[in-house]
Structures are given as C-alpha cells and as structure tokens.
N, C-alpha and C positions, 0 to 999 in steps of 0.2 A: 031733686036728685043732684049731687054734687058733680063737679067737673071729672073726677076719677070715675064715678059710676057712669056718666055720659060716655066718657072716653072708652071704658070697658065695653059698653053696649056697641059703640060705633066700630071698635077695633078689636073685636073678639078673635080668638084663634079660629082660622078658617079650617085648619086641620091640627095635628099634634104639635107642630112646630112652624106654623106659617101664621102670619098676622095680616089683616087687611084693614086699611084706612083710606077712605075714598077710593081713588083709582090705583093706589099703591098696594103692593104685596111685599111684606117683609118675610124673607125665608131664612130659616136656620140660624137664629142668632146663637153664637157660641164664643167660648173663651177657652183658653188653656188653663190648667191649674195654676192657682196663684197662691202667694205667700203674704200674710198679714203685713201691712206697712210697706209693701213693695208695689210699684206700678204693675197694672195688669192691662190687658187689651181685649176688646170685643170685637167680633166680625160678623157680618151678614150680608145678605143681598137684598136689594130693593128693586123691584121691578114696577115700571110705571105703565099701565095699560091705557092711560089717558092721553088726550091730544095736546095737553099742556105740560111743559116741564114743571118740576118741583125741585126743591132743595132741602137737604137735611141742614138744619141751622143750629141745632143743639141737642144736648142729651144730659140726663141726670140718672143717678142711681142711688137709692138710699143706703147702700152698704159701702159707698165711696164718697169722699168729701168734694171730689171734682171729676168731671168727665170733659174731655177735650176731643175735637175732631183733629186727626193727624194724617199726614202723608208721608210714607216712606218712599225714597227714590234713590237710585244709584247715581251718584256725581263723581266723575273722575275715578271710578272703580271703587268707590267708598259709599256705604249705605248711609244715608242722612234721613233725619226726621224732622218735620216741621209742623207746627200747628197750622190749621186752615180755618177759616171763617164758615164756609159752607162745603158741602158736597153735592154736586149737580146730579139730578136724577132726570135724564132726558125723557121727553114724551116719546112713548112707544119703545123705551130703552131700560137699561138697567144700570145701576150703580153697585159695584161690587166692593164690599170692605173685606179685605183679605190681608193675610201676613205679606209684608213686603210692599203693600199699597196703601190705600186709604184704610183707617181703622179708627176705633174709639179708644183712647188712652183713659184709663181709669186709675185715679189717684186717691191716696188716703184711705185705703180699705183697712179696716181693723180685723177682718176675718180672713182665715185661710179657706180657699175653695179647692176641693179635690174633684177628680173624675166622678161624674154622677151627681155632683151638687148643681144647683142653679141659683140665680139671683135676678131680681127685677131690674128692668132698664126702661126708661121713659125716653123715646125719640120724639123731637120736635121737627116738623116739616113747615116750611114757609106756607104753603097752600093747604095741605092735608090736615095740618094741626098736630095734636099729639096722639101717640100710640104707645101703650104699655105692653112690653114683651118679657119673656122669660129667657134669660141667657143660660143655655146649658153648658157646663163644664165638661169638655171632652178633650180627646187627643186631636191633634191637628189632622185635617183630612189629607189623604196621600197626595203629595206634590206640594204641600204647603211649604212656604219659606221657613227655614229654621229660625228658632227664637233669638239668635244673636244678630239682630239687625237694628239700625237706626239709633244707636247710642243706648240701647237697653240691654247690652250683653250681660249675661249672668243673671238676669232676671227669671228666665224661663218662662215668662208669662205672656208674652206678645208674640 
C-alpha cells in the first residue's frame, strides 16, 4: 500500500468534515471562492487531544503550485501578512487558522472554485505526519474578517 493509501486509512474523515490523525482533529477546512491565477486562502481548526504539542510544518495541494503558512496581524493600525515556518498546535489545545490570523495561502491555481466546490489539501505535521483533507468552498462564517487584509486587497479569496 502506498503512502497515500496508508495516510487515507490513518486519517480518514471522522465525520462529514472532520479528519483525525494521531491525537489531532482537523475541523472544517474551508476557503472562500477563488479566481484562477489569483492567490486564495484556506482555513481550518486543529485540536490536539494529546499530551505532546505538535506543529503544522507544511501543506500542498494538487490544484495549486505552492501552499505557504501565513500570519496576518495588525501593526500600527495596518493589516500585514508574513510567511511563517510553523504553526504551533499546543498539547490539549487548539490552533485556529482563520481570516485575519494564521491561514494557508494558495498560489498558482489554474482553476476557479465557487461555492459548493471543494479541492484536496495535504497537511504535514511534525509528529502526526500527513493528513489529506477536502477543503470546502463556502461563504465566510459569521464574524470572519473581511477579505481585504494583509496585502491581498481585491482578491476576494482570503
């Protein structure tokens, strides 16, 4: 059995939109609608039921040429965005990838994704390993930061 098959068995969906790998639970991976050749962003929540911390160290998606871990933050009243090496998932805690905070930036997409579409995303954790999830394209949850943050104004995708 190949790595993908083993990963799928170990990280199969726990419910319709939750994924488990080791002591980690990945909840509701989602993205706003995106336009081909424009950056997009993906969001999710990672809960760690274990006694040891873990770290999200990378991601990839076959529909995009690159995926980067990013953090948006307000500095001197201006939203900024920077690439980060890892996103910490504390033991017994949660890491939230949300608009206006940590998120996954998706570059080089050749397809347009609308509400109701989905695309595959592979997450890589330092300890738990790889998990394949399906990102659902949807409207932002109530209270989510508007799409004009962190230097991506006008994209309408993050």
